[in-house]
C-alpha positions as CSV (number, residue, x, y, z in Angstrom):
1,M,5.9,43.4,-39.2
2,F,2.4,42.8,-37.9
3,T,0.1,45.9,-37.9
4,R,-3.0,45.9,-35.9
5,A,-6.1,46.8,-38.0
6,R,-7.8,50.0,-37.0
7,Y,-11.2,49.8,-35.5
8,Q,-13.7,50.9,-38.1
9,F,-16.6,53.1,-36.9
10,G,-17.8,53.9,-40.4
11,W,-20.0,56.8,-41.0
12,L,-23.7,57.6,-41.3
13,E,-25.5,59.3,-44.1
14,L,-29.1,60.5,-44.4
15,R,-30.4,59.6,-47.8
16,K,-33.4,61.4,-49.2
17,R,-36.1,59.5,-51.0
18,R,-38.7,60.6,-53.5
19,R,-41.4,58.7,-51.6
20,G,-41.5,57.8,-48.0
21,P,-39.3,59.1,-45.1
22,N,-35.5,59.6,-45.5
23,V,-33.3,56.6,-44.5
24,W,-30.1,56.2,-42.6
25,I,-27.3,54.6,-44.5
26,W,-24.2,53.2,-42.6
27,R,-21.0,53.0,-44.7
28,C,-17.6,51.6,-44.1
29,R,-14.5,50.7,-46.0
30,S,-13.5,47.1,-46.6
31,T,-10.9,45.1,-48.5
32,D,-11.9,42.6,-51.2
33,P,-10.0,39.3,-51.6
34,N,-7.6,41.0,-54.1
35,G,-6.6,43.6,-51.7
36,R,-8.6,46.4,-53.3
37,R,-10.3,48.9,-51.0
38,E,-14.1,49.4,-51.5
39,K,-17.0,50.8,-49.7
40,D,-19.9,48.8,-48.1
41,S,-23.2,50.3,-47.2
42,V,-26.2,49.0,-45.2
43,T,-29.6,50.6,-44.7
44,I,-30.2,51.0,-41.0
45,G,-33.8,52.3,-41.1
46,D,-35.8,55.4,-41.7
47,I,-36.1,58.6,-39.6
48,C,-39.4,57.4,-38.3
49,Q,-37.6,54.4,-36.6
50,Y,-34.5,56.4,-35.7
51,P,-35.4,60.1,-35.5
52,T,-31.9,61.2,-34.3
53,K,-28.5,60.4,-35.5
54,A,-27.6,59.0,-32.0
55,L,-30.3,56.4,-32.2
56,A,-29.1,55.4,-35.7
57,W,-25.6,55.0,-34.5
58,K,-26.8,52.7,-31.7
59,A,-28.7,50.6,-34.3
60,A,-25.5,50.4,-36.4
61,E,-23.4,49.0,-33.6
62,G,-24.2,45.4,-34.4
63,L,-23.0,46.0,-37.9
64,R,-19.7,47.5,-36.7
65,L,-19.1,44.3,-34.7
66,T,-19.4,42.2,-37.9
67,V,-16.9,44.5,-39.8
68,N,-14.5,44.6,-36.9
69,R,-14.6,40.9,-36.0
70,D,-10.8,40.9,-35.8
71,N,-10.6,44.0,-33.7
72,P,-13.8,44.2,-31.6
73,G,-12.7,46.9,-29.1
74,A,-13.1,46.9,-25.4
75,Q,-16.4,48.7,-24.9
76,V,-18.9,46.8,-27.0
77,T,-22.3,47.1,-25.5
78,F,-24.6,44.1,-24.7
79,G,-27.1,45.6,-27.2
80,A,-24.6,45.3,-30.0
81,L,-24.0,41.7,-29.1
82,V,-27.8,41.1,-29.2
83,D,-28.1,42.8,-32.6
84,R,-25.4,40.7,-34.1
85,Y,-27.0,37.5,-32.7
86,V,-30.4,38.5,-34.0
87,R,-29.0,39.3,-37.5
88,G,-27.1,36.1,-38.0
89,K,-27.6,33.4,-35.4
90,M,-31.3,33.3,-34.6
91,P,-32.7,29.8,-34.9
92,E,-34.5,29.0,-38.1
93,R,-37.5,27.4,-36.5
94,Y,-40.2,30.0,-36.4
95,V,-41.7,29.3,-33.1
96,T,-38.3,29.1,-31.4
97,A,-37.1,32.4,-33.0
98,S,-40.3,34.2,-32.0
99,K,-39.9,33.2,-28.4
100,Y,-36.3,34.3,-28.4
101,R,-37.2,37.7,-29.9
102,S,-39.9,38.1,-27.2
103,W,-37.4,37.6,-24.4
104,I,-34.8,39.8,-26.1
105,N,-37.1,42.7,-27.1
106,H,-39.3,42.8,-24.0
107,H,-36.8,42.1,-21.3
108,I,-33.1,41.7,-22.1
109,K,-32.3,44.5,-24.5
110,P,-34.3,47.2,-22.6
111,Q,-32.5,46.3,-19.4
112,W,-29.0,45.6,-20.6
113,G,-28.7,47.0,-24.1
114,N,-26.6,50.1,-23.0
115,Y,-24.3,48.2,-20.7
116,P,-20.8,47.2,-21.8
117,I,-20.7,43.4,-21.9
118,A,-18.1,43.3,-19.2
119,K,-20.5,45.2,-16.8
120,V,-23.2,42.6,-17.1
121,K,-22.4,40.7,-13.9
122,P,-24.1,37.5,-12.6
123,V,-25.3,39.0,-9.3
124,L,-26.9,42.0,-11.1
125,V,-28.6,39.7,-13.6
126,E,-29.8,37.3,-10.8
127,E,-31.3,40.2,-8.8
128,W,-32.9,41.6,-12.0
129,I,-34.5,38.3,-13.0
130,G,-35.7,37.7,-9.5
131,G,-37.6,41.0,-9.6
132,L,-39.4,40.3,-12.9
133,D,-43.2,39.8,-12.6
134,L,-43.1,36.5,-14.5
135,A,-43.6,32.8,-13.7
136,P,-40.4,31.0,-12.6
137,K,-40.3,29.0,-15.8
138,S,-40.3,32.2,-17.9
139,K,-37.5,33.6,-15.7
140,G,-35.6,30.5,-16.4
141,H,-36.1,31.0,-20.2
142,I,-34.7,34.6,-19.9
143,R,-31.6,33.3,-18.0
144,S,-31.1,30.6,-20.7
145,M,-31.3,33.3,-23.4
146,M,-28.6,35.4,-21.6
147,H,-26.5,32.2,-21.4
148,I,-26.7,31.8,-25.2
149,L,-25.8,35.4,-25.8
150,F,-22.7,35.1,-23.6
151,Q,-21.7,31.9,-25.4
152,W,-21.7,33.9,-28.6
153,A,-19.8,36.8,-27.0
154,M,-17.0,34.3,-26.2
155,R,-17.1,32.7,-29.6
156,W,-16.8,36.1,-31.3
157,E,-14.0,37.0,-28.9
158,L,-15.9,40.0,-27.5
159,I,-15.0,38.7,-24.0
160,D,-12.3,36.3,-22.9
161,L,-12.9,32.5,-22.9
162,Q,-14.2,31.6,-19.5
163,I,-16.9,29.9,-17.6
164,N,-20.1,31.4,-18.9
165,P,-21.1,34.1,-16.3
166,M,-24.8,33.1,-16.6
167,S,-24.0,29.6,-15.3
168,L,-23.6,31.3,-11.9
169,V,-27.1,32.8,-12.1
170,H,-29.7,30.9,-10.1
171,V,-33.4,31.3,-10.8
172,K,-35.4,29.8,-7.9
173,G,-38.2,27.4,-9.0
174,S,-37.5,27.7,-12.7
175,S,-37.5,23.9,-13.1
176,K,-40.7,23.4,-11.1
177,R,-44.2,23.5,-12.6
178,L,-46.8,25.8,-11.1
179,R,-49.4,23.1,-11.9
180,E,-48.9,19.4,-12.2
181,P,-50.0,18.2,-15.7
182,V,-53.4,16.5,-15.8
183,T,-53.6,12.9,-16.8
184,L,-56.8,11.1,-17.6
185,S,-58.1,7.6,-17.0
186,V,-59.8,5.8,-19.9
187,E,-63.2,6.4,-18.3
188,Q,-62.4,10.1,-17.9
189,F,-61.3,10.4,-21.5
190,H,-64.5,8.8,-22.8
191,H,-66.5,11.1,-20.5
192,L,-64.7,14.2,-21.9
193,L,-65.5,13.2,-25.5
194,E,-69.2,13.5,-24.7
195,F,-68.7,17.3,-24.4
196,V,-66.6,17.7,-27.6
197,V,-68.1,18.2,-31.0
198,E,-66.7,16.9,-34.3
199,P,-64.2,17.2,-35.9
200,F,-62.5,18.0,-32.6
201,R,-63.7,14.8,-31.0
202,R,-61.9,12.8,-33.7
203,M,-58.8,14.9,-33.3
204,C,-58.8,14.2,-29.6
205,V,-59.0,10.4,-30.3
206,V,-56.1,10.6,-32.8
207,A,-54.0,12.7,-30.4
208,M,-54.6,10.2,-27.5
209,C,-54.0,7.1,-29.6
210,L,-50.7,8.4,-31.1
211,G,-49.4,10.7,-28.4
212,L,-48.9,13.5,-30.9
213,R,-48.0,17.1,-30.2
214,A,-50.8,19.5,-31.1
215,S,-48.6,21.0,-33.9
216,E,-48.1,17.6,-35.4
217,L,-51.7,16.7,-35.2
218,V,-52.9,19.6,-37.2
219,G,-50.0,19.1,-39.6
220,L,-51.1,15.6,-40.7
221,Q,-51.7,15.1,-44.4
222,W,-53.3,12.0,-45.9
223,G,-50.0,11.2,-47.7
224,D,-48.3,10.7,-44.3
225,F,-50.2,7.4,-43.8
226,D,-49.0,4.0,-45.1
227,W,-52.3,2.2,-45.0
228,K,-50.8,-1.1,-46.3
229,N,-48.1,-1.4,-43.6
230,C,-50.0,0.5,-41.0
231,Y,-47.6,3.3,-40.2
232,V,-47.9,7.1,-40.0
233,T,-44.8,9.3,-40.5
234,I,-44.7,12.6,-38.6
235,R,-43.2,15.0,-41.2
236,R,-44.1,18.5,-40.1
237,G,-45.6,20.7,-37.5
238,V,-47.9,23.7,-37.9
239,V,-47.4,26.5,-35.3
240,I,-49.3,29.9,-35.5
241,G,-50.4,29.0,-39.0
242,R,-46.9,28.4,-40.2
243,V,-45.8,25.0,-41.6
244,G,-42.4,24.0,-40.4
245,E,-40.1,21.2,-39.3
246,V,-41.0,18.9,-36.4
247,K,-39.7,19.9,-33.0
248,T,-36.6,17.7,-32.9
249,L,-34.8,15.4,-35.3
250,G,-36.1,12.4,-33.5
251,S,-39.7,13.6,-33.9
252,N,-39.5,12.9,-37.7
253,K,-40.2,9.2,-37.5
254,A,-42.7,6.6,-38.6
255,I,-44.9,5.3,-35.7
256,P,-47.2,2.3,-35.7
257,L,-50.8,2.8,-36.8
258,D,-53.2,0.3,-35.1
259,P,-55.6,-1.3,-37.7
260,D,-58.7,-0.2,-35.8
261,L,-57.4,3.4,-35.7
262,A,-56.6,3.2,-39.5
263,S,-60.1,2.0,-40.1
264,M,-61.6,4.9,-38.2
265,L,-59.5,7.4,-40.1
266,L,-60.4,5.8,-43.5
267,S,-64.0,5.9,-42.5
268,Y,-63.6,9.6,-41.6
269,K,-61.9,10.3,-44.9
270,R,-64.7,8.5,-46.8
271,D,-67.4,10.5,-45.1
272,N,-65.7,14.0,-45.1
273,A,-63.1,14.1,-47.8
274,P,-63.5,11.3,-50.3
275,D,-61.6,13.2,-53.0
276,A,-58.7,14.3,-50.8
277,C,-55.3,13.8,-52.3
278,E,-52.0,13.0,-50.5
279,V,-51.1,16.7,-49.8
280,D,-54.5,17.6,-48.3
281,W,-54.8,18.2,-44.6
282,V,-56.4,15.5,-42.5
283,F,-58.1,18.1,-40.3
284,P,-58.6,21.3,-42.3
285,S,-60.4,24.3,-41.0
286,T,-63.9,24.5,-42.3
287,R,-63.5,28.2,-42.8
288,T,-60.1,28.5,-44.5
289,G,-59.2,25.1,-45.6
290,N,-55.8,25.5,-43.8
291,P,-54.7,23.7,-40.7
292,W,-56.5,24.6,-37.5
293,W,-54.7,26.7,-34.9
294,P,-54.5,24.3,-31.9
295,W,-54.8,27.1,-29.3
296,T,-58.1,28.2,-30.8
297,I,-59.5,24.7,-30.5
298,Q,-58.2,24.4,-27.0
299,R,-59.6,27.7,-25.9
300,E,-63.0,27.3,-27.5
301,H,-63.6,23.6,-27.1
302,L,-61.2,21.6,-24.9
303,L,-61.1,23.9,-21.9
304,P,-64.9,24.4,-21.7
305,A,-65.4,20.6,-22.3
306,G,-63.0,19.8,-19.5
307,I,-64.8,22.1,-17.1
308,R,-68.2,20.8,-18.0
309,A,-67.0,17.3,-17.6
310,G,-65.7,18.1,-14.1
311,L,-62.1,17.3,-15.1
312,G,-60.5,20.7,-14.8
313,R,-58.3,22.4,-17.4
314,I,-57.8,20.1,-20.3
315,G,-55.4,21.0,-23.1
316,W,-53.8,19.2,-26.1
317,H,-50.7,18.2,-24.0
318,T,-53.0,16.4,-21.6
319,F,-53.4,13.7,-24.1
320,R,-49.7,13.3,-24.7
321,H,-49.0,13.1,-20.9
322,T,-51.8,10.6,-20.6
323,Y,-50.5,8.5,-23.5
324,S,-47.1,8.3,-21.8
325,T,-48.6,7.4,-18.4
326,M,-50.8,4.7,-20.0
327,L,-47.6,3.1,-21.6
328,R,-46.0,3.1,-18.1
329,A,-49.1,1.5,-16.6
330,L,-48.9,-1.2,-19.2
331,R,-45.3,-1.9,-18.2
332,V,-44.0,-1.0,-21.6
333,D,-40.2,-0.9,-21.9
334,L,-38.9,2.6,-21.3
335,K,-37.0,2.6,-24.5
336,V,-40.2,1.7,-26.4
337,Q,-41.9,4.6,-24.6
338,Q,-39.2,7.0,-25.7
339,E,-39.5,5.8,-29.4
340,L,-43.3,6.1,-29.4
341,L,-43.2,9.6,-27.9
342,R,-40.2,10.5,-30.2
343,H,-38.2,12.2,-27.4
344,A,-34.6,13.0,-28.2
345,D,-33.6,12.3,-24.6
346,I,-35.0,9.4,-22.6
347,R,-34.8,11.5,-19.4
348,T,-37.6,13.7,-20.9
349,T,-39.8,10.6,-21.1
350,L,-39.0,9.5,-17.6
351,N,-38.8,12.7,-15.7
352,I,-41.4,15.0,-17.3
353,Y,-44.0,13.0,-19.2
354,T,-44.5,9.7,-17.4
355,Q,-46.4,9.6,-14.1
356,A,-47.2,6.6,-12.0
357,V,-50.9,5.7,-11.9
358,P,-52.5,5.6,-8.5
359,E,-53.2,1.8,-8.7
360,A,-49.5,1.2,-9.4
361,L,-48.5,3.3,-6.5
362,R,-50.9,1.5,-4.2
363,E,-49.7,-1.9,-5.4
364,A,-46.0,-1.0,-5.0
365,N,-46.7,0.4,-1.5
366,S,-48.6,-2.7,-0.5
367,K,-45.8,-5.0,-1.5
368,V,-43.4,-3.1,0.7
369,V,-45.9,-3.1,3.6
370,Q,-46.4,-6.8,3.3
371,M,-42.6,-7.3,3.6
372,V,-42.2,-4.9,6.5
373,L,-45.1,-5.6,8.8
374,P,-44.2,-7.9,11.8
375,G,-45.4,-11.4,11.4
376,R,-45.6,-11.3,7.6
377,K,-43.7,-14.0,5.7
378,T,-41.7,-12.8,2.7
379,A,-41.5,-14.9,-0.4
């Protein structure tokens, strides 16, 4: 006869410590693989974090979900779902995880943490997101984070399998840019370099010639270059001072290294780091020896240089967008463009990065005009 397992709430204990504040311990009973009953315990936090037992119970709710995975109960709160996700399913990539935590801690959990999951309805979420004082793209990120949480709620059987409720939430303008990305002509790029000092000028040239992301640029090491066969392999990215994996699986690829660019880099190495070994950074900070923080360079050098050059706000991604647009102007095959930019999806290359240059627009328009105007002979 099948017996439904009881829902385990466990119990809280306040443990005294010789040093530091007392801590809350959550305990429950579990069964080992041999059928023996045993006790599990997890430290929730100290009384500075959770001054009352009620707050400690709320913090332990995510743990109760894990223990009661076969009997979750009907009134699980959205906050418990969030806690369980943060504990075990947060992405490993640091920059992604930090963004997710920001959306969760500053917006989602304060608003919905005390609601039962079943009470978090699409219309309420849409009205709430619409009222946030954020850019449309940021609102779209929050909606996407809610979508991910509901996916896990269904996977953990906290709610019935269904269409994800957040797929019904519409965020107006979330796919639109507030500002169109700036792209530069060759002449504008050369003019910009007049206002940028070394080594940042050299970094701008490498970024433009290879179409690298800023995190990949500062993550370059001398061992990444195959000087004999003229290739460079993008192996890592550095974000907020942390060395990690590249953004996507497709980003970890070898890309061609033009001989002239290789000569420029070897000359730079000879003049600035003749004794550098393969694991040394190509562009180390002169103060710390570690990779530069791209945002620091952008704020202190690129943005002022762009304004002084009369080109507006210039950032690292300006060079990547310009690289893509130049490939398009040269009529490079779209698949080749995708491979050089190392995009996982060719639609990203076509729809987001590549822009038609004004001359190409004019030429295409003129061809149509010549065909349409009365009295013109078509070929």
